[in-house]
N, C-alpha and C positions, 0 to 999 in steps of 0.2 A: 733760899724761896722756899714760901709756905703755899700748901695746895690746898683749897677750899672746896668742898662739896658744891656743886650749883644744882637746882631743881632748874628744870624746864618744862614748861608748860604749853602745850599747843592749844590755841584757840583758832574759829573762825576765819580771822582774819589776819592775826600775829601771833607772835609767842611771845610769853613772857618766861623771864627767870629771877630768882632768888636764889640768895645764900643764907642757908639756916644760921650757920654759926656768926653771919653778920646781921643783925636786924635792920631794915629801914634798906638794904644795899637791894636792890631789885632793878631791874632793866625790861626792855621789849624791845622787839625786831619785826619785821615783815616776813624774814625766812631764818633761818636756823644760823645759816653763815651768818646774819645782821644779830641774831640776838646772843650768838658767841662772842661775837665781835665786842658786843655794848656791855657786857656784863663783866669782861675782863676791865674794860675802861670804869667801869663803875666799881669794880672791886678796888681799882688803884685810886679813885679818886674819893670813896667811903674810907681808905684807909689813911691817906695823908690828909682828911678831913678830921679823925681821929686822934690822929698824933699832933696835928695844929691846936685842939682843940684840948690836948694834956692826958687824953684817954689812953687807956689802956688796950690795945688791939687784942682781942683775944686769940687763940690758938686753936686751928681748926681741930673739930672734934667729931664732924659728923664724916660719915662715910654714906655712897649710895648704891646700891644693889638693883638690878632688876630680877622678877622673878617670873620664870613660864609657869604658868597654871593651864592645864586642860579644862576648859569650858563645855560642856556638850550644847550642838545647837538646840533652839528651841522646838524643833520636830523630833529631835532624840529623846528631848527630856518628856514632851507628850507621850511619845511610845511607851517609856519607860512607867510612866504613873498610869497608862492605862492596862497595863500587863501588873502593875500590882494593885490594882482596885478590887476588890471582894463583892460578888454580887449580895444584893444587898436582901 
């Protein structure tokens, strides 16, 4: 079994997914559960097609992570700018 990283993007009307290690392997769905199910099927279909065409299936090389970044609100940024302004 191989483990491929999947990127899921949220849109206004649906979700989409792609696999960085398998160019062209993409899918979409209306819900997160649907896009997860669809991308699993897409990966299997993509790999089967590569094998049928005699192509080498690439090894997984990507990993995914999420990073938490503190982002101040617009209001606190505005207050900070006012405090740092020098009189003209």
